[in-house]
C-alpha positions as CSV (number, residue, x, y, z in Angstrom):
1,M,-5.8,20.5,-36.6
2,P,-7.0,17.3,-38.1
3,A,-9.4,15.2,-36.0
4,A,-7.0,12.3,-35.9
5,D,-4.2,14.5,-34.5
6,A,-6.6,15.9,-31.9
7,L,-7.7,12.5,-30.8
8,K,-4.1,11.3,-30.5
9,R,-3.2,14.3,-28.4
10,F,-6.3,13.8,-26.2
11,R,-5.5,10.1,-25.6
12,R,-1.9,11.0,-24.8
13,K,-2.9,13.6,-22.3
14,S,-5.8,11.8,-20.7
15,G,-4.7,8.2,-20.7
16,G,-1.7,8.5,-18.4
17,P,1.8,7.4,-19.5
18,S,2.1,5.4,-22.6
19,P,3.9,2.1,-22.3
20,K,6.7,3.6,-24.4
21,G,9.2,6.2,-23.2
22,P,10.5,7.3,-19.9
23,A,7.1,7.8,-18.2
24,G,6.0,4.3,-19.2
25,A,9.3,2.8,-18.0
26,A,8.9,4.7,-14.7
27,A,5.3,3.5,-14.3
28,V,6.3,-0.1,-14.7
29,A,9.3,0.2,-12.3
30,W,7.5,2.4,-9.7
31,P,6.1,-0.3,-7.4
32,A,9.6,-1.8,-7.0
33,V,11.1,1.7,-6.4
34,V,8.6,3.0,-3.9
35,G,7.1,-0.2,-2.3
36,A,3.6,-1.6,-2.4
37,D,2.1,1.0,0.0
38,G,3.6,3.9,-1.8
39,A,2.6,2.5,-5.2
40,R,-1.1,2.4,-4.0
41,H,-0.9,6.1,-3.3
42,S,1.2,7.4,-6.2
43,V,1.8,6.8,-9.9
44,P,4.2,8.4,-12.5
45,V,2.1,10.2,-15.1
46,R,4.5,12.1,-17.4
47,C,8.1,12.8,-18.1
48,T,9.5,16.2,-19.3
49,R,12.0,16.4,-22.2
50,A,14.6,17.3,-19.5
51,G,14.0,13.9,-17.8
52,V,11.9,15.0,-14.8
53,V,9.1,12.5,-14.0
54,T,5.9,13.9,-12.5
55,V,4.3,11.6,-9.9
56,A,0.6,12.0,-9.1
57,C,-0.1,11.3,-5.4
58,S,-3.4,10.5,-3.6
59,D,-3.1,13.4,-1.1
60,A,-0.7,16.1,0.2
61,A,0.7,13.8,2.9
62,W,1.9,11.3,0.3
63,A,3.3,14.0,-1.9
64,H,5.2,15.4,1.1
65,E,6.4,12.0,2.2
66,L,7.7,11.1,-1.2
67,S,9.2,14.6,-1.7
68,A,11.2,14.1,1.4
69,R,12.6,10.8,-0.1
70,R,13.1,12.4,-3.6
71,E,16.9,11.8,-3.8
72,E,16.6,8.2,-2.7
73,L,13.7,7.5,-5.0
74,T,15.3,9.2,-8.0
75,A,18.5,7.0,-7.5
76,R,16.4,3.8,-7.3
77,L,14.3,4.8,-10.3
78,V,17.4,5.6,-12.4
79,A,18.9,2.2,-11.3
80,E,15.7,0.4,-12.4
81,C,15.4,2.3,-15.7
82,P,19.0,3.2,-16.7
83,D,18.1,3.9,-20.4
84,A,15.1,6.2,-19.7
85,G,17.1,9.3,-19.1
86,I,15.4,10.2,-15.8
87,V,17.2,12.9,-13.9
88,G,14.6,13.9,-11.2
89,L,11.1,13.5,-9.7
90,R,8.3,16.0,-9.1
91,F,5.4,15.2,-6.9
92,S,1.9,16.6,-7.1
93,V,-1.5,15.9,-5.6
94,A,-3.7,14.4,-8.3
95,D,-6.0,11.8,-6.8
96,H,-8.2,11.7,-9.9
97,V,-5.3,10.1,-11.8
98,L,-4.8,7.1,-9.5
99,P,-6.7,3.9,-10.2
100,S,-9.5,3.2,-7.8
101,A,-8.7,0.9,-5.0
102,P,-9.9,-2.7,-5.1
103,E,-12.7,-3.7,-2.8
104,A,-11.6,-4.7,0.7
105,P,-11.5,-8.4,1.4
106,P,-14.4,-9.7,3.4
107,A,-14.0,-9.5,7.2
108,P,-12.8,-12.7,8.9
109,P,-15.4,-14.7,10.8
110,P,-15.8,-13.8,14.4
111,P,-13.8,-15.9,16.8
112,P,-15.6,-18.9,18.4
113,P,-16.7,-18.4,22.0
114,P,-14.7,-20.5,24.4
115,T,-16.3,-23.6,25.9
116,P,-16.8,-24.1,29.6
117,A,-13.9,-26.6,29.6
118,Q,-11.6,-24.0,27.9
119,R,-12.7,-21.4,30.4
120,A,-12.0,-23.7,33.3
121,A,-8.5,-24.6,31.9
122,A,-7.7,-20.9,31.5
123,A,-8.9,-20.1,35.1
124,S,-6.6,-22.8,36.5
125,A,-3.7,-21.6,34.4
126,A,-4.1,-18.0,35.7
127,A,-4.9,-19.0,39.3
128,S,-1.5,-18.0,40.6
129,V,-1.8,-14.4,39.4
130,G,-2.4,-12.1,42.4
131,D,-4.0,-9.1,40.7
132,P,-7.7,-9.9,40.1
133,V,-7.9,-7.6,37.1
134,L,-4.8,-9.1,35.4
135,R,-6.0,-12.6,36.3
136,G,-9.3,-12.0,34.5
137,L,-7.6,-10.6,31.5
138,I,-5.2,-13.6,31.3
139,E,-8.2,-16.0,31.7
140,R,-10.1,-14.4,28.9
141,A,-7.0,-14.4,26.6
142,A,-6.1,-18.0,27.4
143,A,-9.7,-19.2,26.8
144,A,-10.0,-17.3,23.5
145,S,-6.7,-18.7,22.4
146,A,-7.7,-22.2,23.2
147,A,-11.0,-21.7,21.2
148,R,-9.2,-20.4,18.2
149,R,-6.6,-23.2,18.3
150,E,-9.4,-25.9,18.4
151,R,-11.1,-24.2,15.4
152,G,-7.8,-24.2,13.5
153,G,-7.4,-20.5,13.1
154,D,-4.3,-20.2,15.3
155,R,-1.3,-21.6,13.3
């Protein structure tokens, strides 16, 4: 086998679906078919000549969940890619195929502590509650809410 053919074959097998063909069309349409959460945990990787798309999943739980929805997802994928000739879906665990997750966004800043005036207003608002434990919880929640509202974080 010439080196150029071997390289093409390697790229085709290792690089995931090409943008052309049924697997590429399925990969483009997949987020709309399965939803954002499902698309983060699965990706179509190949399509057989018979029209069965293999979907790589991040773990067995996602493979099982998507397998349970196989008929619905197949119908939605066929509707999204009517010319691709897709007839079915197959799910497998292949976490090494999925793109790495982006870094998590930074944590929000801690809430500001309530001022003594906010605590006093919360205590007067909860004064009519008979249960002392519940009254204390309401006072804390009302004071924290007032502090967030003044900071501008509660819209």
